[in-house]
N, C-alpha and C positions, 0 to 999 in steps of 0.2 A: 579621231578622238584621242586625247592624250591620256596617259596612264595616271592614276591617282594613287597616292600612298598615304597610309594612316599609321600613326604611332600606336603604341600599346594602349594608350588612354583613349583612342578613338579620334584624336584630333588630326587634321590634315598636316602633312609634313612634306618636305622637299628632299628628293633623293640626292645623295652625294656620290656620283659615279666613281670617283677615285677611291672611295672607302667602302661604301655600302655594297651589299651583295643581294641580287635578286635571284631567288631560288626557282628559276624557270629555265627549261632547256631552250626557250626562245631568246634568252639573254646570252650574248656572245661570250662573256667571261665565264659564266656558269657552264655553258655548253662545252667550252674547250677543256675545262678541268674535268668534267664528268665523262667526256668521251675518252680521255686518256685512261680514266679508271675502267671504263667499259672495255677498252681494247686489252688492258692487262688481264681482266677477268675472263674475257671471251664469252662464248655462249653457253658454257657449262655451269652447272651448280647454281641454278637460279632459285633455289629454295631459300626459305627464311631462316635456316639454321646453319648457315655456312659461316665459319669464323673469318674466312678470307674476305668475304663481302663486308662484314661488320668492321674489320680493321681498315679496309679501303675507305669506308665512309668516314671513319674517325680521322684518317689521314687527309681526306679532302676538306674536312672541317678545319683542321689545323692550317691548311693552305689559305683558306678564306680568312681566318682570324689574323693571319700575318699581315693583312692589309691595313691594320690599325696604324694610325699616325700618332706616335707618342709625343712627337715634338709639339704639335698644336693641340694635343689632348683630345683628338677625335678617335672614338672607338668604332669598330665595325658594327653595323646593324644588318640584321637579316630580315628580308621581306619575302613573303610567300603569297601566292594567289589566294583569294578568299575561298575559291573552290577549285576543283581540278581543271575545269575547262574555262575558268575566268582568266582573261589575258590583259585586262585593263585596270583592275582594281587589286591592290596589294596591301597587306597588313603586316606590321612588325611582329616578329616572334623572338623568343629567347633562344639560347644555344641548344637546349634540349629539343625544342620543336624543330630547329634547323637540322640537327643531326637526324631526327626522325624522317624529315623530308628527303634528305640526301640518301638515307638508307632505302627509302621506298623507291626512289628513282633508280637506284642500283638494282633492286629486285625486278623492276619493270624495264630493264634496259633492252630486252628483246623486242619491245614495242617499237623502238627506234633503230632496230638492227639494220634496216636498209640504208641508213645514213652513216654507219660506222663499221659494220661487220665486213663489207666487201672490200673496203680499203684499209683494213686494219694492219696488214703486213705481218700477221702472225702465222705460225705454222699450222698445220692441219689439226694438231691436237687441241687447239683452242677453239676450234669450230665445232659446233654441235653436230652430232651425227645426223640430225634431221635435215641439215643444209648440205651434207656431203652427197654428191651425185652417186647413184648406185647403178650398176650395170647388171641386170639380171635377165635371164632368159624368159621371154614372154610365155605365158601358159598357153595351152592348146586353144582355149576359147577366148583369146585376147580380143578379137573384134567384137564379140558379144558384150564383154565387160566394158569395152570402150564406149559402145553405143549406150549402154545402160548408164554409165557415168555421165555422159553428155546429157542424157535426158534428165538426170537429177540436177545437174548444174543449171540447166535452163529454168527449171521450176516454173513450168507453164501453169497458168490459171485458167481453168475452163469457164466459159461464159455461163453455162447451164448450172453448174454447181461450184461456185468459186471457193467455197469453204473447204473443199476436198484437198486443197493444197496444204492445209494444216493437219489433215487426217491421214491421207494416203497419197503420197506424191506420185507413185507409179500409176495409179488409176487416174489421177488428175492429168498426167501427161498424155495418157492414151485418149482420154475424152477431149482434151484440148487439140490433139492432133487430128482427130476425126472432125472436129468443128472447123479447123483450118482447112482441111481437105475439102469439106463441103463448100466453103467460101470460094476456094480456088476454082472448083468445078462450076459454080454459079457464074463466075466471071468469064470463064471460057465459053459458056453457052451450052445448051443441050447437045449431046452427042447422038449419033444415029446407031442403029442396030442394038437398041436396048430392048430386050424382051422380058426382063424380070422387073419386079416391083421394088427391088432393093437398090436401084440405081437412080441417079439424078435426084438425090435428096437435097432439099434446100437447107440453108443454114438454120432457119427458124425451126424446121422440122427436126433436125438433129438435136437442137437445144431442148425442145419439148420432149423428145424421145428419152434423153438421159434423165430429165426431171421425172418423167413417168416411171422409169426404172427405179429411181431412188424411193419413190413413194409407194408404188404398187408391187415392186419386186420383178423377178425375171420371167415368170411364167404367165402372169395375168395380162395377156396381150390385148384383150378387149378394153380393159381400163387404161392401159398405156395408150391405145389408139385414140381414146377420148381426149387425152391430153395432147396428142400429136395433132388431132382435129382434121388433118388433110389426108390421112392414110387409114385404110381399113386394117382390121386386126391381122389379116393374112400378109399384107405388105409389111407391117411392123414385125411380124414373126420372122419373115424371110430376111429382113435386114438384121435382126438380132442373131439369126443363125450364121449369117455371113461374118458378123463381128466375133461370134464365138469361135469360129475356125481360126481367126487371126489372133484374137486375144482371149484365151479361155479364162484368164483371171477376172475378166469383167463379169462373167456369169457367177463365179464364186462370190465375188464381192456384193453384187446387187441382190443375190439370193438371200444372203444373210441380212443385209441392210433392209430389204423389203419386208422380210419376216418381222424384224424388230418394229418397224413403223406400223405395220398392220396389226401386230399384237397390241401395241399401245392404243390404236384407234378402236379396236374391238373392246378392249378393257374399258375405255372411257365411255363408249356407247352403251355397253351392257350395264354398266353401273348406273348410268342415268336412267335407263329404261326400267331397271329393277326398282330403283328408288321411286320413280313415278308411279309404277303399278302398286307398290306397297302403300304409298300415301294417298292413292285414289280413293279407297274405301273410307279412310279417315276424313277426307275432305267432304265426302257426301254426308257424313254424320253431323257435320257442323251446321248450326242454324244460320243460314245465309240472310235472314231477315235483318240482322244487325249490321250487315256490310253496307257502308255508305255508298260504295260504287253500285251495288245491286239496287239499292233504294233509288238512287238517281236515275239509273237506267230504266227501271220499271215506271218511274214517274214520267219520264219523257216518252215512254212507249217504244224505246229503242232496243229492248231486250229481246233477242232472237236466239233461236237454237243454233248452235254452231257445232259441227262435227269435231270429234276429238282429234287434235293435231298430233303428229308424230313427236316423240320426245327425243329423237336423235339429235345430239347437239351439233353445233357448228364448231369444228375442230380446227385449230391453227397449229400447225407443226412447226416447231422452232428448230432450225438447223444452224447452229452457231449463231451468227449475227444476222441470219436470213430466215425468212418465214415463207411457208407455202399455205395458202388458204385453200382448204380442200373443198369448199363449197362455192365461194364467190368467184375466185380466180384460180382454178386448179393448176394451170400451167404457168402462173406468174410467180417468179421468185424475186423478191425485192428485199433490200435491206430493211431490217426491222425498225430502223430509226425513222423511216418514212411514215410510219403509222402516226396518225394524229389523234389526239385525245378528243373524245366526244364532248360536245358542249354541255350535254345534260349532266355530265359528271363533275363539272366545275362548280365550285361554291358560288352562291349569289353574293355573298359578302366576304370581306376579309376580316377575320377575327385574330388579332395578334396573340391571343391566349391559346390558340389551337394550332399545333404543328401540322405540316402537311402529312397526309396519311401515306403509308407505304403502298406503292402501286402493285396490285396483284391482278392476276387474270386466271381464273380457275378453268378456262378452256384451253390453256396452253399445254402442250405435251413436249417434254424435253427428252430428246433421243440421247442414249449413252454416248458420251464424247462431247456434249455441249459444254461450253464454258459459261458458267452461271454465277450469280451472287446469291448465296443461300444463308439461312440461319444455322446456328449450331445445333441446339437441341430443342429449344422452345422459343416462343415469340418474344420473350423478355431478354434473350441473349443477343449480343451484336452479331452482325453478319460478316462474311468473308468470301473471297473469291474461291471457286472450286470447280470441279468437273463431275458431271453425272456419271456414275459407274454402272448402275443398274436400276431397275424399277420392278415393282410387283403389285399385284392386286391387293387392295385394302380389305381385310377380313372383317372389319367392323361395320360394314354396310354403308360407310360414307362414300358418296360418288366421286372418288378421286383416286389417284395413284400414289403410291409411296415410293420415294426415291432414296437412293443411297449415293451420297455426295462425298467425294474425296477432295479435300482442300489443298491449296498449293503448299501449305506449310507441313503437310503430312497427316494432319488430323482428318478424321472421318466422322460423318453424321449419317445415321440411318433413320428410316421411317419418317422422312420429311414430306410434308404435304405440298401440294402445288402452290398454295398461298404463301409458303415459306421460301419460295424460289422466285427469282426474277432474272430477266435477261440484262445484258450489260447496258443497252440503251434505256431500259426502264430505270436502272440504277442511276444512270447519269441524269435522266430527267428528274428523278427524285432529289438528287443533290442540288440541282438548279432551283427546284422549288424551295428547298431549305435555305439556299443562299438568298433568294428573294424574301423569304420569311424573316431572316435576321438582318437584312440590309438596312442601312441608315443613310440618309442624305447628309453627307458631311460637307459643310461649306469650305471653300478654298482657303479663306483666311484662318480657319482653325487648323487645317492640316499644314499650313506654312509656318506655324509657330513652333519653335523648338521647346520641348518639355524638359523640365529640370530632373535631375536625378532624385530617386526616392519619391517621385510624385505618384499619388494614387490615381490609377487609370483603369479604364476598361479596354481590353485588347481582344481582337478577333482571333479565335483558335482555328487554325487551318490544318485539317487532317482528313482528306477525302476517304481514307480507309476506315474512318470512324464516323458514320453518318449521324450517330447520336449526339455528337458534339461539334461536327464540322460546321464552321460559319458562325457559331454562337459567340457572344461577347462575355468574357470572364474577367473578374476583378483581379488586380495585382498592382505591382509597382515597378517603376523603371529602374533597371540596374545600370545601364549605360546607353549611350547614343553615339551615332556616327553621322557625319555630314558628307553628302556627295552632290554632284552637279547633275541636275536633271535636264529636261528639254528646255530650250530657250535660255540656257545659262542660269536657270533658277535653282536655288539651293533646296535640296531635299534632305530628309532625315530618316534614319532607320534606328530602331530601338531594340535593346535586349530587355525583355520583360520577364519578370519572375511572378508567376501566378500564385494566388493564395493557396491553391491545392497542392503546390509543390512542383508543378510542371513549369517549364520555361521555354521561351522561343527567342533565339538570338538574332533573328533577322525579320523584323516586322516593319513595314513601311509606315510613313506618317499618317496615311489615311486609314490605317488599321489600328491606331492607338488614339484614344480619346480621354480627356480628363473626366473624372467622375461626374462633375456637375454638368458638363456638356453632354455626356452620354445620357444622363437622366432627362435632360431637356429634349434631346432629339428623339428619345424613345417615347416621351409623352406626345410630341408633335406627330410622330408616326401613327400612334394609336388613335389620335383624334382625327387625323385626315383620312385614314383608311377604314374607319368604321362607317360604311356607307349603307344606307337602307336600300334593299333591292327594289322595293316597290312601295307605293303609298298605301297606308292602311285606311280604314273607313273614315276615321276622324280627320285624317289628312285630306282625303278627297272632299269632305264637306267644307273644310277650311279653304281649300283652293277654289271650290265652286262658289263660295260666298264672295270672293273677290271679283267675280265676273259680273258685269252689269247686264240686266235683261232688258229687252226692248219694251217701251211704254205702249200699252194698248189703250185705245179709247175706252173711257169709263161709261158704262151704260147703267142707268138706274133700273133696278128691278122692283116694280111696284108690288107691295104686299098689303094685305088687309090686316088692320090693327083694331082691336076692340076696346082701346082705352083712349085717353085724351091726347096721346101722342100721334094718333092717326090723322095726319094733316094731308090735305091734297098735295100731291107732288108738284103740280103746276103752279099752285099759289105760293108754295114755299120757294120754288125756283125763281119766280118773278120777284119775290120780296128780297131774296138774298143773292141776286144775280151779280151785283156789283161788288159785293164784299167777299164772296168766297172764291173768286177766281185766283187771286194771288195765293191764298192759303192752301187751296187744293193743289195748285201746281207745286208749291214748296213741299207739301207733305208727300206728294207722289214722287218727287225727286228724291226725297229722303228715304222713303220706305221701299221704293222699287217693287211694287206689288203689281202683278198682272191682272188679278181678278179682284172684284169688289163684291162683298156680300153683306147686306145690311140686315141687322137684327134689332129688335126693340130692346130698350134698356130694361133690365129686369126690375121687378118691384122690390122695395126694401126688404121684404121678407125672404126674397130669393137671393139676396147678396150673400156670398160666402166665399170660401177658399176655392181658387181655380184648380180644377183637376189637372193632373199631369198627363192624363191620357187624352189625346186629341180625338175630337168627335169626327165622324166621317164627313160632315158637311160644313166644317169650319177650318180656317187656317190657324194653326197653333201658334200662340205668342205673337200675333200680328194684329195691330190695332189700326182701324181706318177712320179717318175723319171725313165722312161723306158730305155733310151739309154744315154750314156755319152761319150764325146770325149776325156776327159783328166783324168789322175789319180787323180789330185788335185781338181777335181770338187766336191764341197760340198755345193750346193745351197739349202738352206732351202725352203720348199714349201710355207710357209707363206711369207717369204721374197721375193719370186718371184712375188707374187701377189702385194705386196706393191711397188716393182720396176716398174711393168707394169703400175700401176696407177699414179706413180710420174713422169715418163719420159714424156717429151713433145711428141706430136704426130709426129712432124717432125724428132725427134731424135730416134724414135723407129726402123726405117729401118736400121740406122747405128749401132744400138745396137744389132741387131739380128746377130747371128753367121752364117757363110757360110760354104759350104762343102769344099772349097779350103784352108781354114785355120784351120788345125787340132789342132794347139796349143791353139786356143781360146776356150772359153767355148761354148759348143754346148748344148743349153738347148732345149730339146724337151719334153715339158710337157704341160699340160693343166689343167685348173680348171674344175675338174670333179664334 
């Protein structure tokens, strides 16, 4: 890939090798001039207050400026990398910035000392005393110090407790050596003449042994044996005594660490038990008859007496980026990033107006030395990385521990609750949820269009150290832009955006900057697409069920006794209207899709009134059935029949009713079911 050069205005330009200067030690011209300066200065006086170094930098700048060609009017231009480790993209700078870059390279000349210090040809005075070989008499305990130094250089990582490499390297080296020794013995096979129980330990037994020591301490061999699983407590104790003779520092380390872990577990358990016993009497005084769960259980007959369960919590011990589950898998030490979020904690819907909640776990215990992400003083302040220094019991009765956290910048925070602290993997998961929350689907045609200067835009603010704003879109305007070549020889753009709140970002890619109108449109589309109902409500279920067709059942006439003039023999009526009602009945059944038919007599005029909204137990609400018809042209709609009955005067209803002696008139026999 070829190097790209941009002018001060951000436009691509072409390098003039005979005039321009590339301020990089990978450039042959700049390298030769600077190495001459390095040789003259030597390895001494590499501080930032040395006059000789400043004068040498100004002299090198004069050498570079002498490359200007006054004949054709070409002046020297200086190009420096966009960043310290960028080797393919260079930007033009002025003389002041060039002098600053040359001075910085002179201060950092010892970083490239291997390429110029050995062949500098200078006398011994120009060589730093750190590079001068010294001949000293070895101390009496030279072999012991040599072995110790070798063990530190190796930096072994034990399989059982890998995080110890960052806490105590000496202990980590001892544990890793014992694990390696067990593996070699297992490959050689079992040896004979083994009479004690501390021999022929398998690699998995050694791993579980050291994990048990870290959790339960040095003296509780019964609990350690439960984590080893394949050795009794006597065999575990003998193996520990053998290690104590060889490495007494193991007993000191695990005794202190085990006491700290057990103290935290006892504090957590006792707090929860006291809280449960104090709230037990209050719970008995509450009237449970208003509890919906108790009402439902009593109605189903499933309420049974259950004995009181233990209130001892399930404790998860956090060891750096690793966890030990003291209940489910006491001998399993796995990276905490392997933990999966429970599905019941995930929201059913996505609401763009609600930000992802901060992940907390009140069952976590943080051992002093854990690297965590914690709040400052309260829940409204932003968080920062830090290390747990100590913890103590909470005197207010709240079932939790109070932590003292010292942050990386030197600040401290005391009396922090468990909910105010999270592990690194939890923090990374939270940042990913925030990125998904703010993400927008940007089309390619929009990102491939260059935006003009001073355009009103919305740009993404990238700052993982500030989760309150990381990933959000903020309004601002474009100050400048640059063009560069992306994948597939496609032109890409980067922008310098000045936000309305005064902040600015000088390197935002084209997919992270959107025009104001486009941002508003994409945000509206995101909110409309991702507001999804988790389930159908009652009215939705009724609407969906009404779209399904039910099977047609054969209609059976139910004979009833009538005491008025409408009581006609069913057989005579059927014979008289057999030919005319076949088509009408079939069309009405297809239209209404009713399974059951219930015939009622037409009410007398004095009984005609407003239909009640409460359905009767023996009638289908708001369904009208045309059971028998007298004429082929009869097609009275069910709803129209109800409106006609309500509109006609009471005195005209009798005359409007059909009779059995006039078969040509409409014979309406229906009812409001």
